[in-house]
N, C-alpha and C positions, 0 to 999 in steps of 0.2 A: 209178590214181586211181578208176576205176569200182568196182574191187573194194573199195577203201578206203571209198568212199561207201556201197557196199552193206552193208559191215560196220558203219560208224560213223555213217552218215547219220541214223539215227533218234535216236541220242544227241546228235548235233550240233544237229538240229532241236529236240529237247526242251530242250537247254541254251539255244538261242537264244530259245525261247519264254519260258523262265524269266528270261533276262536282260531281255527286253522287259518282262515283267511286273514285274520288280524295278525297272527304271528308271522305267517309267511309274507303277508303284505308289508309288515314292518321291516322284515329282513330284506325284502326286495327293495323297499324304499331306501333303506340304509345303504344297500349295495349300489343302487343307482346314484344316490347322493355322493357316495364315495367315488364312483366312477366319474361323476361330474367334477369333483374336486381334483381327481387325478388328471383329467383332461385339462382342467384350468391350470394346474401346476405345470403340466407339460407345455401348454401354450405359453405360460409365463416364462418358463425356462427357455423355450425356443425363441421368444422375443428378446430375452437377455442375450442369447447367443447371436441373434441377428444384430442387435445393437452393438455388441462387442466387435462383431465382424465389420460393421460399418465404421466404428470408431478406429479400428486398426487400419482399415482402408484409407481413412482420412489422414492418418499419420503417415502412411506410405506416400500419399499424394503430396505431402509437404516437401518431399525430396524429389528433385528432377531425376529421372531414370530409376526411381525406387520401384521395386517389384515385389518384395516380401519383407517380413520382419520377424525377429524373435526377441523375446524378453531376455534380459540378463540382470544379474545382481550388481549394482554399482558399488564401488568402494566407499561412496558417501563422502561427506565433508563435515567438519565441525565449525564451519564459518558461521558467524552470527551477524545480524543486521538490526538496525534501529527499527523498533516497532512503532508504526504510526500512532499518533495521539498518546504516546506513552514514553516514559523514560527507560523502559525496559528494552532488552534485545530479544530477538527471536530467530529461529532457524526455519526457513521454508521447508515444507514437508515433501519429500520425494515419494510420489505415488507409484510411478512405474518408470522403467527405463528399457529402451528397445534399441536393437541394432537393425539398421535398414540395409537391405541387399539389392543389388541390381539383377538383371536377367542372367548374368553369368555367375551369380551367387557370391559376388565380391562385396565386402562391407564398404559402404559408401557414406554412411551417416549414422549418427546417434540421436535419438529423440528422448528427452527427459520430460516427463509430465510432473509438474510441480504445483504445490498449493502455497500461495503467499497471502499477504494481507494488504488490502488497499483501503478504500473508504469503509469496507466491511471485511470480515474474515471470509475465507473460502474462495479466493480467486484462483481457479485451477487453469493452468496454462501449459501447453506443450511447446517445447523449444527444440528445433531441429538444427543440428550442427554438422557441417561437412567434415568428414575425416581427411579428405584430400587437401582442403584449403584452410582448415582450422577457422572457419567462419560460421557465424550464426546465419542460417539461410532462411528461416521462416519461424513464425509463432502461430499458434492456434489456440483460441479460447475454448476451453472444454466446458467450464461452468463458472458461475460467479454469483455473488449476492449483492452486487453493487446497485446503487440507486438508479432506476430507469423509469420512474413513475411519470416523468414529464419529458416531452420531446426536448432534446439538446441538454438534458440535465445530467451533470456529473459524468457517469460512465459513457453516456450516449455521445459525449463530445469527442471521444476517441475515434477519429475518422481514419480514412485510408492513408492520409499523410502521416499520422501517428504510427500506424502499423507498418508503413513503408520503411521506418527507421530500422526495423529488425531484419530486413532482407539483405543478404550478402554483407553482413556487418563483420568487419575485421575484429577478432578478439585479441590480436597480438599488439595491443596498444595500452598505454597508461590510462588515457581518458576514455574508458569504456563506459559510456553513458548515453542517455537519450534525452531529448527535449520533452519536458512535461507539457501537458495541455492545460491552458488556463481554465480554472474552475473544475478541473478533474485531476488535481495534483496527486491526491492519494491513490486514485485509480491508476494513474501513470506510474506511481512509485511501486505498485504491486508488480507491474511488468518489469521494471528496471531491477528490482530486487531479485525476482526470479531469474532474470537474465544473468545477473552476477553469480547467482548460486549455480546456475547451469554451467557456467564457465568453470567454476571451482570443481564441480563434479567431473566435467570433461577432462580437466587437468589431472585429476586423481585416477581416472579410468584409462587414460592414454599417456603418450609421452609428451603431450603439449605442456609447455611451461609458461605460466602467466608472467608477463613483464613486471618486474619489480624494481624499486629503487629505495634508497635509504631516505625516508622522509617521515618526520613526525610532526603533527600539529600539537604543539605544547599547550596552546590556549587560543581561544577565540573570544573576541569582545566587540561590542559596539564602539564605534569611534566617539570618544567623549571630548575630543578637541574641537571646540566650536568653530575654530578658524579653518579647519579642514574637513568638517563633517559633510559639507556639500560635495567634496571631492571623492570621498569614499565612506561607506557606512560601517565597514568592518575592518578590524585589524587582527592579525594573527601572529603569534610567536611560533616560529618553526625551527626545527633542527634537521639538517640534511647532509647528505654525502657521508662517505666513510669516515672522514675526519671530524664529524659532528660540527659543521659550520652552523651558525645561528643567525637569525634575522627576524626583524619585525616588518611585516609586509602589509600593504593596504589592499583590501579586497572590495569588489563590488557586491551587489545584493545577491548574486549567484555564486559568490566566493571565487570569482576569477581574479587573478593577480593584476594589480594596477601599477604598483610601484614598491620600492624598498624604502621603508621609513628609517630603519637603522640596521646595522650589521652588514653581512656580505650578500651581494645580489646573487640569487640562485640562477642556475643554468636554465635554459629553455625547457629542458626535459622536466626539471623540478617544477617550473612555473606551470607547465601544462597539467601536471599531476595534482596541483594544490586543490582545485575545486573538488576533485574526486576524494582526496584524502580528508579534506574537511568534512565532507558529507559522511564519510565512513567512520571517522574517528571522533567527531564531536556530536553529541546528542542534545546540544543546547536548543531550546525553542527559539527560533528566529522568525516567528510569525509577525512580530511587530517590525515595521519598516521605518527607517529614518528617511523622511521625505524631503525636507528642506529646512535650512536655518536662515532666517531673515535677521541679519546683524543689526540693522537700523531699528527694528522693532523688538530685538532680543527675543524673537519667537521661533521656537523649534517645532515643526510640524511632524507628527508621526502618524502612521496609518496601520490599520489592522483589518483583516477581512472578517465581516460579520455574516449574517444569514443572507442578506440580499445584495451585499456589495461592500465597498470599503467604508470604514469609519475613520474620519480624520480628526485628530485632536491636537490642539495648540498648547505648547508649554511656554509660559512666560519665564524667561531666565532672569535672575537678579542682576543688579549692577556689577557685582564682582565676578559674575559668570561662573560661580561655583555652587549654585543652588537653583531651585525652582520656586518662583513666587506663587504661581497659581496655574491651574489647568482649566481649559475651556473646550467645548465641543465646536469644531470648525464645520463639519458636515457629516451627514449620515443618510444612507438610503434604506435603513432598516424599517421593517413593517412587522408588527406583532400585535397581539390582542390587548396590550396594555393601553390605558388612556393617554392621550396627549403625547404621542411620540415626538421627540426622542426621550421619553421619560427615563427609560432604563439607562441610557448613556449618561444623562445628566445626574441621575441618582448616584451612579458610581463616582462621577466627577465631584459632586457635592460632598460625598462622604470623604473623598481623599482631601479636598480643599479644607474641610472642616476638622477632620480627625487624623488624616494621614493614613487611613485604613482602606482595606479592600472590602467592598460591600458583598453580602451573600448573594448567591444566584437568585434572580427574580423569576418566579414561576410564570410559565407561558412564554418566556423569552430566553430559553436556555442558551442558544447559540450566541445571541447578542450579549448575554451576561458573561459567558465564558470569554468572549472576545474582549469585553471591557475589563474583566478581571486580569487578563493578560496585560492589557495596557497599563493598568494601575500598578501591577507588580513590576512591569518594565520601568515605569517612572520612578518607583522607589529605588530600584537598582541603579538606574542611570543617575539619579541625584547623588548617590554615593560615589559614583565614578567622577562626576563633576567636582566633587569635593575631595578629590584625590584619594578616594577609597575610605574616607572617614565617615 
């Protein structure tokens, strides 16, 4: 053994030292790695806190004289709204609700952070409402997934003039709406839907009462009377007032009242409410527009928005004015990778003229195809209306 130790002792000692270094070095390395992870986690959590503090400060700044806030649990609302690009309804998501206080610790406003749907899902917006005046006083975009890939595209069209509509806005009105921005209609809708839902929440959380009246939109239809189609594109059957008066009314493309076709003429209060109630109660797709009817040529022009702009289609009406002889493309600004534009538009029209059917979507031109499918479906429905529903 002594001889063995004399020969191998140095090697054994060196190996033992290396083993100790390896073991303790590994332990130290794991310890230091863990410490780095701990510090990284601490920095991450500190950044979250700073972001939360900045966010809350931005909410306080929405309210003049705002000094502090506390979160509270809203009573909520079961109100539903039409979901964009769908026949379904949905309810905006209440993310957070806050009470805003001034320097004397008096409650002066409520802020609701909501998530609604626009051109895409996930439009998160904060709405500040004055408790003293029952007015919407400001909105703030928290986050969104709207299209912003090109300058002035979709969401980018929402400018200061658009956001100015939410400042000091009276909620104690029937026509509680905003003007949408052209080419950003769905993005605009996300803000308006959230605005309506914030008012519902506010009414359920305070003693505020939303102005109501007895009005029901029983039906909405495109005007199929070719003699009056240039005067108004829509007509609606309505029931109103406590004694259930009825009327058929003429509406413009924004559902504003133009005249009474039959029945009792509604009061101005009901007239002012009609566009709001139509938008809330009717989920019919109204993306196809009645543009003009030329009686001498028996041609009805309709339009729909495609990918690059409006597509105009002419409908040749038959001699008896109760059917459609043929359909032709009037104009289109579409641009897509298919050969010989406007191939997609003409393919849909040719399929309808030949077989009366709706063509399947054309690959590479989805938006254009969807627009033309709506046109053909609209034509099929309108021809039935022209023929008295037969």
